[in-house]
C-alpha positions as CSV (number, residue, x, y, z in Angstrom):
1,M,21.2,-0.7,-12.3
2,T,20.7,2.8,-10.9
3,G,23.2,4.6,-8.9
4,R,21.2,5.4,-6.0
5,H,21.5,1.4,-6.4
6,E,25.2,1.2,-6.3
7,S,25.9,3.4,-3.4
8,I,23.5,1.0,-1.2
9,K,25.3,-1.7,-2.5
10,K,29.0,0.0,-1.0
11,F,27.5,1.3,2.1
12,Y,26.2,-2.3,2.8
13,R,29.8,-3.7,1.4
14,R,31.8,-0.9,3.7
15,K,29.8,-1.9,6.7
16,L,30.5,-5.9,5.9
17,E,34.4,-5.0,5.6
18,E,34.7,-2.5,8.6
19,H,33.0,-5.8,11.0
20,N,35.5,-8.4,8.9
21,Y,32.4,-9.8,7.4
22,V,31.1,-11.2,10.6
23,L,27.2,-10.3,10.9
24,S,26.8,-10.6,14.4
25,S,29.2,-7.5,14.7
26,V,27.1,-5.7,11.8
27,L,23.7,-6.5,13.7
28,D,25.5,-5.2,17.0
29,S,26.2,-2.0,15.3
30,L,22.8,-1.7,13.7
31,K,20.5,-2.4,16.4
32,D,18.7,0.5,17.0
33,S,17.7,-0.2,13.4
34,R,16.3,-3.4,14.0
35,I,12.6,-3.3,12.8
36,A,12.2,-7.5,13.1
37,R,14.3,-10.6,14.0
38,L,13.9,-14.0,14.5
39,E,16.6,-15.7,16.9
40,L,17.1,-19.7,17.8
41,L,18.3,-19.5,21.3
42,K,19.2,-21.4,24.4
43,S,17.3,-21.2,27.7
44,G,19.5,-23.0,29.5
45,D,22.8,-25.1,29.6
46,G,22.2,-27.2,26.8
47,S,24.1,-27.1,23.6
48,E,20.6,-27.3,21.4
49,F,18.7,-24.7,20.2
50,D,15.1,-25.0,22.7
51,T,13.6,-21.4,22.2
52,V,12.4,-19.5,19.0
53,E,11.4,-16.2,19.4
54,I,10.0,-13.8,16.8
55,E,9.5,-10.2,16.7
56,P,7.3,-9.2,13.6
57,I,8.1,-6.3,11.3
58,N,6.9,-2.9,13.5
59,Q,5.8,-0.9,11.1
60,E,4.7,-0.5,7.1
61,V,7.4,-2.4,5.2
62,P,7.1,-2.7,1.1
63,S,5.2,-6.3,0.8
64,L,8.3,-7.6,-1.0
65,I,10.1,-6.7,2.3
66,Q,7.5,-8.7,4.5
67,E,7.5,-11.2,2.2
68,A,11.1,-11.6,2.6
69,F,11.4,-12.2,6.0
70,E,8.3,-15.1,6.1
71,R,10.3,-16.6,3.5
72,H,13.5,-16.6,5.7
73,T,11.3,-17.4,8.8
74,W,9.8,-20.6,6.5
75,L,13.6,-21.1,5.3
76,S,15.1,-20.7,9.3
77,Q,12.0,-24.1,9.6
78,H,14.6,-26.6,8.0
79,C,18.0,-24.9,7.8
80,L,18.3,-23.5,11.1
81,S,19.3,-19.6,11.1
82,D,18.8,-16.3,12.7
83,V,17.4,-13.8,10.8
84,H,16.8,-10.0,11.0
85,I,15.7,-7.3,8.8
86,V,17.1,-3.5,9.8
87,K,15.7,-0.4,7.9
88,E,18.8,1.9,7.6
89,P,19.1,4.9,5.5
90,V,21.8,5.4,3.2
91,E,22.6,8.7,1.4
92,G,18.3,10.0,2.6
93,D,17.1,6.8,1.3
94,V,15.2,4.5,3.2
95,T,16.9,1.0,2.6
96,Y,16.5,-2.5,4.6
97,A,18.6,-5.2,4.8
98,L,17.5,-8.6,5.4
99,L,20.3,-10.4,7.8
100,V,21.0,-14.2,7.7
101,V,22.9,-16.0,9.9
102,G,23.0,-20.0,10.2
103,Y,22.4,-21.9,13.6
104,V,26.5,-23.1,14.3
105,S,26.9,-25.9,12.0
106,D,23.0,-26.3,11.1
107,G,22.5,-23.0,8.7
108,W,22.2,-23.5,5.0
109,D,26.1,-23.5,4.5
110,G,27.4,-24.8,7.6
111,F,27.6,-21.1,9.7
112,C,26.0,-19.1,6.8
113,Q,25.9,-15.2,7.0
114,L,23.7,-13.7,4.3
115,V,22.9,-10.8,3.5
116,E,20.0,-9.0,1.0
117,V,19.5,-5.6,0.3
118,F,16.3,-3.3,-0.6
119,D,15.9,-0.3,-1.5
120,E,12.9,1.7,-0.1
121,A,10.0,0.7,-2.6
122,G,11.0,-3.4,-2.0
123,R,13.2,-4.0,-5.2
124,C,15.8,-6.3,-4.2
125,V,19.0,-3.8,-4.5
126,G,21.9,-7.4,-4.2
127,A,22.4,-10.5,-2.3
128,A,25.6,-11.7,-0.7
129,V,27.3,-14.3,0.9
130,C,29.5,-12.7,3.1
131,K,33.0,-13.4,2.8
132,K,35.8,-11.5,1.7
133,D,35.5,-11.0,-1.9
134,F,32.1,-11.8,-2.1
135,V,29.7,-10.7,-4.8
136,W,26.7,-9.0,-5.5
137,L,23.9,-11.5,-6.8
138,N,21.1,-9.4,-7.9
139,Q,17.9,-11.5,-7.0
140,P,17.1,-12.8,-2.9
141,F,18.2,-16.3,-2.0
142,D,15.7,-19.3,-2.6
143,G,18.0,-21.6,-0.8
144,D,18.9,-23.5,-4.2
145,A,22.3,-22.6,-4.2
146,F,22.6,-24.1,-0.4
147,P,22.8,-27.7,1.0
148,G,20.8,-28.5,3.0
149,S,17.8,-26.7,1.7
150,P,14.4,-28.5,1.9
151,P,13.8,-30.3,-1.1
152,F,10.5,-28.3,-1.5
153,H,10.6,-24.6,-2.1
154,W,8.5,-21.9,-0.3
155,A,5.2,-20.4,-1.8
156,G,3.9,-18.6,0.6
157,S,1.5,-21.0,2.1
158,T,1.4,-21.7,5.5
159,F,0.9,-25.7,5.3
160,V,2.6,-27.4,8.7
161,D,5.4,-29.0,6.9
162,E,5.8,-32.2,9.5
163,N,9.6,-31.9,8.2
164,A,10.5,-28.4,9.9
165,S,12.7,-28.5,12.9
166,W,10.8,-26.1,14.7
167,S,7.4,-24.3,14.1
168,M,4.3,-22.8,15.6
169,E,2.5,-25.9,15.9
170,K,5.9,-27.8,17.1
171,A,5.9,-26.3,20.3
172,S,5.0,-27.0,23.6
173,R,4.3,-23.9,25.2
174,V,3.8,-19.9,23.2
175,E,4.4,-17.4,25.2
176,K,3.7,-13.7,24.2
177,E,5.5,-10.6,25.4
178,G,4.7,-7.3,23.9
179,A,5.1,-8.2,20.4
180,V,7.4,-11.0,20.4
181,T,6.0,-14.6,20.3
182,R,8.2,-17.0,22.4
183,L,7.5,-21.0,21.4
184,I,9.4,-23.0,24.3
185,L,10.0,-26.3,22.1
186,P,9.5,-30.3,23.6
187,W,13.0,-30.2,24.3
188,A,13.5,-26.9,26.6
189,G,15.4,-28.0,29.8
190,F,16.1,-31.6,28.7
191,T,19.2,-30.9,26.7
């Protein structure tokens, strides 16, 4: 582990501590650094999400960062979670953080909060479940460590999975607004 990687981990640990390990608060503080997002939204008064908004990565990034966003987008279809990527300088170095927030009680680990941190080249610096006294893991999450994970692994493929809770194919309508793709799901307006 390089000294730079330790500095990056300290920066993100401090950021999590400042916000009491609540990723939505961390995201608010880093909103100007966000370069991609996937959010499960409610369009009406219902209790369930009925819309998925996807804003893809809006700049050149290492392929491992793109792959991490695609992996967590796929996992969100099974484990219902919001996914954000931020690009944040740490001591003069570019870093990327992928932040995952489970959708109420349907995320990987109930209301999960996960962070994966990468250096400028896209190498994983560490990953953690956001809670007090967390321990950095040395590899990104693949879903195995959490209940509710799909019974198979993401393989970078684009097959249509009938077991997914949402997908482009399951949307009743797809809207484009600039870079944002909005999937309107069949139950929109009925919950």
